[in-house]
Structure formats: C-alpha cells, structure tokens
C-alpha positions as CSV (number, residue, x, y, z in Angstrom):
1,X,95.1,-37.7,-26.8
2,X,96.6,-35.8,-29.7
3,X,95.1,-32.5,-30.6
4,X,93.3,-33.8,-33.7
5,X,92.0,-36.9,-31.6
6,X,90.7,-33.7,-29.1
7,X,89.2,-31.7,-31.6
8,X,87.6,-34.7,-33.5
9,X,86.2,-35.5,-29.6
10,X,84.9,-32.0,-29.1
11,X,83.2,-32.1,-32.5
12,X,81.5,-35.2,-31.7
13,X,80.4,-33.7,-28.6
14,X,78.9,-30.9,-30.0
15,X,77.8,-32.9,-32.7
16,X,75.6,-35.0,-30.0
17,X,74.6,-31.6,-27.8
18,X,73.0,-30.3,-31.3
19,X,71.1,-33.4,-31.5
20,X,69.7,-33.1,-28.3
21,X,69.0,-29.5,-28.5
22,X,66.8,-30.2,-32.0
23,X,65.3,-33.2,-29.7
24,X,64.4,-30.7,-26.5
25,X,63.1,-28.1,-29.3
26,X,61.0,-31.0,-31.1
27,X,59.7,-32.0,-27.4
28,X,58.9,-28.1,-26.7
29,X,56.5,-27.4,-30.0
30,X,54.6,-30.8,-28.9
31,X,54.0,-29.4,-25.6
32,X,53.3,-26.1,-26.7
33,X,51.0,-27.3,-29.8
34,X,49.4,-29.7,-26.5
35,X,49.1,-26.5,-24.5
36,X,47.0,-24.9,-27.3
37,X,45.3,-27.7,-27.9
38,X,43.7,-27.8,-24.1
39,X,43.0,-24.3,-23.8
40,X,41.2,-24.7,-27.4
41,X,39.1,-27.2,-26.1
42,X,38.4,-25.6,-22.8
43,X,37.3,-22.6,-24.6
44,X,34.8,-24.5,-26.8
45,X,33.5,-26.5,-23.7
46,X,32.6,-22.6,-22.5
47,X,31.4,-21.6,-25.4
48,X,29.2,-24.3,-25.8
49,X,27.6,-23.8,-22.5
50,X,27.0,-20.6,-22.8
51,X,25.4,-21.3,-26.0
52,X,23.2,-24.3,-24.6
53,X,22.0,-22.5,-21.5
54,X,20.6,-19.9,-24.2
55,X,19.8,-22.1,-26.8
56,X,17.6,-24.6,-24.3
57,X,15.8,-21.5,-23.0
58,X,14.8,-20.8,-26.4
59,X,13.7,-24.2,-27.1
60,X,11.8,-24.0,-23.9
61,X,9.8,-20.9,-25.1
62,X,8.8,-22.9,-28.4
63,X,8.3,-26.0,-26.7
64,X,5.7,-24.2,-24.2
65,X,3.8,-22.0,-26.9
66,X,3.5,-25.4,-29.3
67,X,1.5,-27.0,-26.5
68,X,-0.4,-24.3,-25.7
69,X,-1.6,-24.5,-29.3
70,X,-2.5,-28.2,-28.6
71,X,-4.3,-27.3,-25.6
72,X,-6.2,-24.4,-27.3
73,X,-7.1,-26.2,-31.0
74,X,-10.5,-26.8,-31.7
75,X,-9.6,-29.7,-33.7
76,X,-7.7,-32.2,-31.6
77,X,-7.1,-34.4,-35.3
78,X,-6.6,-31.6,-37.5
79,X,-4.0,-30.4,-39.7
80,X,-2.9,-27.7,-36.9
81,X,-2.3,-30.1,-34.5
82,X,-0.3,-32.3,-36.8
83,X,1.7,-29.4,-38.2
84,X,2.5,-28.7,-33.7
85,X,3.3,-32.0,-33.1
86,X,6.3,-32.0,-36.3
87,X,7.4,-28.7,-34.2
88,X,7.4,-30.3,-30.8
89,X,9.4,-33.2,-32.4
90,X,11.9,-30.8,-34.2
91,X,12.3,-29.2,-30.4
92,X,13.0,-32.5,-29.2
93,X,15.8,-33.5,-31.6
94,X,17.7,-30.0,-30.8
95,X,17.4,-30.7,-27.3
96,X,19.1,-34.1,-28.0
97,X,21.8,-32.2,-30.2
98,X,22.4,-29.9,-27.5
99,X,23.5,-32.6,-25.1
100,X,25.4,-34.1,-27.7
101,X,27.4,-31.1,-28.5
102,X,27.9,-30.6,-24.5
103,X,28.9,-34.3,-24.3
104,X,31.5,-33.8,-26.8
105,X,32.9,-30.4,-25.8
106,X,32.9,-31.4,-22.2
107,X,34.4,-33.8,-19.6
108,X,31.6,-36.0,-18.3
109,X,31.3,-38.8,-15.4
110,X,34.6,-40.5,-15.3
111,X,33.2,-42.9,-12.4
112,X,32.6,-46.2,-14.8
113,X,29.0,-47.7,-14.8
114,X,26.9,-50.4,-16.3
115,X,26.2,-48.3,-19.8
116,X,23.5,-50.0,-22.6
117,X,25.8,-49.0,-25.6
118,X,23.1,-49.8,-28.3
119,X,21.2,-46.4,-27.5
120,X,24.3,-44.2,-27.8
121,X,25.4,-46.1,-31.5
122,X,21.9,-44.8,-32.4
123,X,21.8,-41.2,-31.0
124,X,25.5,-40.8,-32.9
125,X,24.3,-42.6,-36.3
126,X,21.2,-39.8,-36.2
127,X,23.4,-37.1,-35.5
128,X,25.8,-37.9,-38.2
129,X,22.7,-38.7,-40.6
130,X,22.1,-34.4,-40.4
131,X,25.7,-33.3,-40.5
132,X,27.1,-35.9,-43.7
133,X,26.4,-34.8,-47.1
134,X,23.4,-37.0,-49.1
135,X,26.3,-38.4,-51.3
136,X,27.5,-40.5,-48.0
137,X,24.9,-43.7,-47.7
138,X,24.7,-44.4,-44.4
139,X,24.2,-48.4,-43.5
140,X,23.8,-49.9,-39.6
141,X,23.7,-53.4,-38.5
142,X,22.7,-53.4,-34.2
143,X,21.9,-56.2,-32.4
144,X,18.4,-56.0,-30.9
145,X,19.8,-57.1,-27.8
146,X,21.0,-55.3,-25.2
147,X,24.9,-54.9,-24.9
148,X,26.0,-53.1,-21.5
149,X,29.5,-52.7,-20.7
150,X,31.6,-50.7,-17.8
151,X,32.2,-47.5,-18.6
152,X,30.6,-44.0,-19.3
153,X,28.8,-42.5,-22.0
154,X,31.0,-39.7,-22.8
155,X,33.5,-41.4,-24.3
156,X,31.5,-44.2,-25.9
157,X,30.2,-41.1,-27.7
158,X,33.5,-40.0,-28.3
159,X,34.6,-43.6,-29.9
160,X,31.9,-43.4,-32.2
161,X,32.0,-39.9,-33.3
162,X,35.7,-39.9,-33.9
163,X,35.3,-43.2,-36.1
164,X,32.6,-42.3,-37.9
165,X,33.8,-38.5,-38.3
166,X,37.6,-40.2,-40.1
167,X,35.5,-42.8,-42.0
168,X,33.3,-39.9,-44.0
169,X,36.4,-37.8,-44.1
170,X,38.1,-40.9,-46.0
171,X,35.6,-40.7,-48.5
172,X,36.3,-36.8,-49.3
173,X,32.7,-35.9,-49.7
174,X,32.3,-38.8,-52.7
175,X,29.3,-40.9,-53.0
176,X,30.4,-44.0,-50.8
177,X,29.1,-45.7,-47.9
178,X,29.4,-45.5,-44.2
179,X,28.7,-48.7,-42.9
180,X,28.6,-49.6,-38.5
181,X,27.9,-52.8,-37.1
182,X,27.2,-53.5,-33.1
183,X,26.6,-56.9,-32.1
184,X,28.2,-59.3,-29.5
185,X,30.6,-61.9,-29.9
186,X,32.5,-64.5,-27.8
187,X,36.0,-65.1,-27.5
188,X,37.3,-68.7,-27.6
189,X,38.2,-68.6,-23.7
190,X,34.3,-68.2,-23.5
191,X,34.2,-64.0,-22.6
192,X,31.6,-62.1,-24.3
193,X,32.9,-59.1,-26.2
194,X,31.2,-56.3,-27.8
195,X,32.2,-55.8,-31.1
196,X,32.0,-52.6,-32.9
197,X,32.8,-52.3,-36.6
198,X,33.3,-49.0,-38.6
199,X,34.1,-49.0,-42.6
200,X,34.0,-47.2,-45.1
201,X,34.9,-47.0,-49.2
202,X,37.0,-44.2,-49.5
203,X,40.7,-43.7,-50.1
204,X,42.6,-46.7,-47.4
205,X,45.1,-45.6,-45.3
206,X,48.8,-45.7,-47.1
207,X,51.0,-48.9,-45.7
208,X,53.6,-46.4,-44.9
209,X,51.8,-44.2,-42.3
210,X,49.3,-47.1,-40.8
211,X,51.7,-47.9,-37.7
212,X,51.6,-44.2,-36.8
213,X,47.5,-43.3,-37.3
214,X,47.3,-43.8,-33.6
215,X,50.1,-41.2,-32.5
216,X,48.9,-38.3,-30.5
217,X,48.5,-35.4,-33.2
218,X,49.5,-37.4,-36.3
219,X,47.1,-36.5,-39.2
220,X,46.9,-36.2,-43.0
221,X,44.3,-33.7,-42.8
222,X,45.2,-30.4,-44.1
223,X,45.0,-27.3,-41.3
224,X,42.3,-26.4,-40.0
225,X,40.6,-29.9,-40.8
226,X,41.3,-32.2,-37.9
227,X,43.7,-32.2,-34.8
228,X,45.3,-35.5,-34.9
229,X,43.6,-36.5,-31.8
230,X,40.9,-38.7,-33.1
231,X,42.1,-42.2,-33.4
232,X,44.6,-41.4,-30.7
233,X,41.7,-40.8,-28.1
234,X,39.8,-43.6,-29.3
235,X,42.7,-45.9,-28.8
236,X,43.4,-44.8,-25.0
237,X,39.8,-45.4,-24.2
238,X,39.4,-48.9,-25.3
239,X,42.8,-50.0,-24.1
240,X,41.2,-48.7,-20.8
241,X,38.7,-50.4,-21.2
242,X,40.5,-53.7,-21.2
243,X,39.3,-53.9,-25.1
244,X,41.4,-53.8,-28.2
245,X,40.9,-51.9,-31.7
246,X,42.3,-53.0,-35.2
247,X,42.3,-51.5,-38.7
248,X,42.2,-53.5,-42.3
249,X,42.8,-51.2,-45.2
250,X,43.6,-51.0,-48.1
251,X,44.8,-48.2,-51.0
252,X,41.9,-47.1,-52.8
253,X,39.6,-49.6,-51.3
254,X,38.6,-48.3,-47.6
255,X,39.5,-49.0,-44.2
256,X,37.6,-50.9,-41.6
257,X,38.2,-50.4,-37.7
258,X,37.3,-52.8,-35.5
259,X,36.9,-52.6,-31.8
260,X,36.1,-54.5,-28.9
261,X,35.8,-54.4,-25.8
262,X,34.6,-57.2,-22.8
263,X,30.8,-56.8,-22.2
264,X,29.5,-57.2,-18.3
265,X,26.6,-59.3,-17.3
266,X,24.2,-57.1,-16.1
267,X,20.4,-56.7,-16.8
268,X,19.9,-52.3,-16.6
269,X,16.2,-51.7,-15.6
270,X,13.9,-50.3,-18.1
271,X,13.5,-46.6,-17.4
272,X,10.3,-45.0,-15.7
273,X,7.3,-44.7,-18.6
274,X,5.8,-41.4,-17.6
275,X,1.9,-42.2,-17.6
276,X,-0.5,-40.8,-20.5
277,X,-2.6,-38.5,-18.3
278,X,-1.3,-35.5,-17.1
279,X,-1.7,-35.0,-13.1
280,X,-3.4,-31.7,-12.3
281,X,-3.7,-30.1,-8.7
282,X,-4.8,-26.8,-7.1
283,X,-2.0,-25.8,-4.9
284,X,-0.7,-22.5,-5.3
285,X,3.4,-22.1,-7.1
286,X,5.6,-19.5,-6.9
287,X,7.4,-19.5,-10.4
288,X,10.5,-17.4,-10.7
289,X,12.6,-17.2,-14.2
290,X,14.0,-14.0,-15.8
291,X,12.8,-15.3,-19.1
292,X,9.4,-13.0,-19.5
293,X,8.4,-15.6,-22.6
294,X,9.3,-18.5,-20.6
295,X,7.2,-17.2,-18.0
296,X,4.3,-16.4,-19.6
297,X,3.9,-19.8,-21.2
298,X,4.7,-22.0,-18.2
299,X,1.9,-20.1,-16.3
300,X,-0.6,-20.7,-18.8
301,X,0.1,-24.4,-18.8
302,X,-0.1,-24.4,-14.8
303,X,-2.9,-23.1,-15.1
304,X,-4.8,-25.2,-17.5
305,X,-3.6,-27.8,-14.7
306,X,-5.5,-25.5,-12.6
307,X,-2.7,-24.5,-10.4
308,X,-2.4,-20.9,-8.9
309,X,0.2,-19.2,-10.2
310,X,2.2,-15.8,-8.9
311,X,4.8,-14.9,-11.3
312,X,8.2,-13.1,-10.6
313,X,10.8,-12.3,-12.8
314,X,13.7,-11.8,-10.5
315,X,14.7,-13.6,-7.5
316,X,15.1,-10.1,-5.1
317,X,11.1,-9.8,-6.1
318,X,10.2,-13.4,-5.6
319,X,11.9,-13.4,-2.2
320,X,10.0,-10.4,-1.0
321,X,6.8,-11.8,-2.3
322,X,7.6,-15.0,-0.3
323,X,8.8,-13.4,2.6
324,X,5.4,-11.5,3.3
325,X,2.8,-14.9,3.2
326,X,5.3,-17.9,3.2
327,X,2.2,-20.0,4.2
328,X,0.3,-18.9,0.8
329,X,3.0,-21.5,-1.6
330,X,2.6,-24.8,-1.8
331,X,5.6,-24.9,-4.5
332,X,8.6,-22.9,-5.4
333,X,9.9,-23.2,-9.7
334,X,13.3,-21.4,-9.7
335,X,15.0,-20.9,-12.6
336,X,19.0,-21.4,-12.1
337,X,20.4,-18.6,-14.1
338,X,19.2,-15.3,-12.9
339,X,20.9,-12.2,-12.3
340,X,21.3,-11.0,-8.6
341,X,20.5,-14.0,-7.1
342,X,20.6,-17.7,-8.9
343,X,18.0,-19.9,-8.2
344,X,19.9,-22.1,-5.9
345,X,20.2,-19.0,-3.9
346,X,16.8,-17.8,-3.7
347,X,16.3,-21.9,-2.9
348,X,18.2,-21.4,-0.1
349,X,16.6,-18.3,1.3
350,X,13.1,-19.6,0.5
351,X,13.9,-23.0,2.7
352,X,15.2,-20.7,5.9
353,X,11.4,-19.4,5.9
354,X,9.8,-22.7,5.2
355,X,12.2,-25.6,5.4
356,X,10.1,-28.3,4.1
357,X,8.8,-26.1,1.0
358,X,9.4,-28.0,-2.2
359,X,11.2,-26.5,-4.3
360,X,11.9,-27.4,-7.9
361,X,15.2,-26.3,-10.1
362,X,15.3,-25.5,-13.9
363,X,18.1,-24.7,-15.9
364,X,18.9,-24.8,-19.4
365,X,22.6,-25.2,-18.6
366,X,24.9,-25.0,-15.4
367,X,28.3,-26.5,-14.9
368,X,27.6,-25.8,-11.2
369,X,24.3,-27.6,-10.3
370,X,23.1,-30.8,-10.9
371,X,20.3,-33.2,-9.8
372,X,22.6,-34.3,-7.3
373,X,23.9,-30.8,-5.7
374,X,20.7,-29.5,-5.8
375,X,19.3,-32.1,-3.6
376,X,22.0,-32.4,-1.4
377,X,20.8,-28.7,-0.4
378,X,17.1,-29.6,-0.1
379,X,15.9,-28.6,-3.4
380,X,13.0,-31.2,-4.3
381,X,13.7,-31.9,-8.4
382,X,15.7,-30.6,-11.0
383,X,14.6,-30.3,-14.7
384,X,16.7,-29.5,-17.4
385,X,15.3,-27.4,-19.8
386,X,13.0,-27.8,-22.4
387,X,10.7,-30.1,-20.6
388,X,7.4,-31.0,-21.5
389,X,4.3,-30.3,-20.1
390,X,3.7,-33.8,-18.9
391,X,7.1,-34.0,-17.6
392,X,6.8,-30.7,-15.8
393,X,3.4,-32.0,-14.2
394,X,4.4,-35.2,-12.9
395,X,7.7,-33.7,-11.2
396,X,5.5,-31.1,-9.8
397,X,3.4,-33.6,-8.4
398,X,6.0,-35.6,-7.3
399,X,7.4,-32.7,-5.7
400,X,4.4,-31.8,-4.1
401,X,3.2,-35.3,-2.6
402,X,6.4,-36.3,-1.6
403,X,6.9,-39.3,-4.0
C-alpha cells in the first residue's frame, strides 16, 4: 500500500470514528433528555400527591359542613338547600378531578383486569370540557352497551387524554370541533373490537413528518408546550393490548386517530347501590384527625347519627385515652397522615390492646397505604376523603356489624 493509500485509509477511518462519535453524542443527549423527563414526571407525581392530600382534606371540610347545613336547615325544599346541593355536587366534581390528576401523574396498578371503558371515556370528556377554550365544540357518540377489555384504567385515561389534548392543540385555540366516538365493531374473522375515534378540524399533519409522529420525543410543539411522548405512549399501550392505531390526516382539514383494541366477553357486576336511608347507632366512637375543622364537622355529623363521639387531634393523645378504658370504645376512626404517629401506626397500637376493635382508616391521599394493605394489618374499612355522610354511615355500620 502506498503512502497516499495509507493516508486515505486513515482519513476514512477518522471520518467513520467522527460519525460514530456524533451518533454516540446524539444517543447520549437523547438518554439525558429521557432521564430529565423521568425525573420531572417523578417530581410531578410527588407534588400531585401532596396537593391531593391537602386538597381532599379541604374538600372534606366543605362537604362535611355543607351536609350539616342540610341537616339543620328548617326548609328542606328551600332555596338554601338547593344552593348547598350545588355546593355538594361541586365538591364531588373536584374530588373526581383530583383523582384524575393522580391517575395521570402516577403509575397505577399494571395488572390487567376486566375494565369497562365507557365510564372512563365519559370522565375524560367531562374533564376536557372544563379545560378547553369555549371555541372548541366537543361532540361525542358513546355506545350505550358496556365495552369491556383487559387493561387498567390509568392507561385508558392516558390514551384518551393524549389523543384529546393533541386534537385540541391542533386547533390552536381557534374555533373547531373535537369529536370522540366509541363503539364496538366486528372484524372479518368474527372477533369483537373496541373502536375509539378522536378527530379534529385542525391544521392536519404534514406528509413529511407523518411517519415520525409515534417516535418518542418527536414533537412539533414549541418548548414548554409538550414533551413529544403523547402518541408514543398511546402507541405503546395500544400495541401491548394487541390493538392497532391509525392516523388519517389532510393538511388544512384536520386529523382522525382511530384506535382498535380487542374486547373480552365478560359481564361486569354493577356497583353496589347504597341505601337511601342513613343507618344510625348508639355506640361510642374514638375519632382521631389532626385537621381541627374536619374533626369538628365529623363529630357533629356522627352525633346527628346518635353516636357518642370522643375526638382527639393527635395520635399519642388518642392512644393515651384508649389505654385508660379500652372497653369503652366500640370503633375507632383514624386519619392516616398525622405527625408523631401515623394512622396505621396508631391502629396497630390500638389493636394490641383490643385485637377485635373495628377500625376505619381515612386519608386524603397516601402512597404508602391502600385498602388491601390496611385490611392486611387488621383494619376493617378504608375511606378516601372526601366522603359523604351516607358513605360514612354505611361504612361505620359495616365495620361494627361485621358485614
């Protein structure tokens, strides 16, 4: 090999090394971006949990005193009652909104279960109505018959929210129509599928980027407007469910995204409907919560139900009172998040003194405890705040009567 050929070979080798280095740099930058996004999502999840706990406590106070007004109002059909009923409905909407925010910001239970899709789609549409500008007209057709697939609600929420958010962004605040359709279809082979269609009257997707829309971190949005994860996330979920996703678009005329997911032939049992009458009792209840306003409203509501209520605003104080006369109390209701000793720690100490004591654990939000974990350590019932007077009354009787 001549010197000239050697120099040429070295130059070619150097060129390839530079290309490889640039590719590694791009990969490094991509991984760093993914890490930053993961850290951001984790921080958002932690922040959302803290806000949910405090906000649900506030909602619990509003709901408790609103129901007390209904109990004490002289005219049961008067204007005041109608106003308070609107307030209670607003609390319920706020509670659902907090639950949805937690669903989107945190990982849920990944175990696939038979799941009715219709209610989730309706919930997301209600949330979109309150967040989108009035210039966007939301239209929908949702099949009345229940559509059941094998999945988890978090991922169905993510599919709906991402598709609807993208559709709304495509219209960029201008007058337009966001249409959602949910129905069952049958494939040529006879299999039943869910078909979810989300369409908009926006600008459409340019042909030159259409084949990249499912790439992670690819986005046409300005910095701060989006992460580029939406459609990639939807694509991953749909494919994992054995489904398919298709995009039809025309520049200047809008975009239609169609998702198809296999359905399963399972009839879900309807949720138990609570009785209209409110059960009461004459037992003695130990009520523990560090939120004084909540403590006061709960006490008044329970006393309206004829219970004797001993309130304590801290766990050590509640334990001290219980230790003096354990047989005095028929039931304990404890908040989960309290200083010095959590509700579950207090419950453990109470159960050491009275192993058969019925305990109800309440929380606005906690990543450390849920219904299954609570019952595993001997707690009878688990309630998420805010809850209505009727839910509280029925839960108390269920705990006391062992039903």
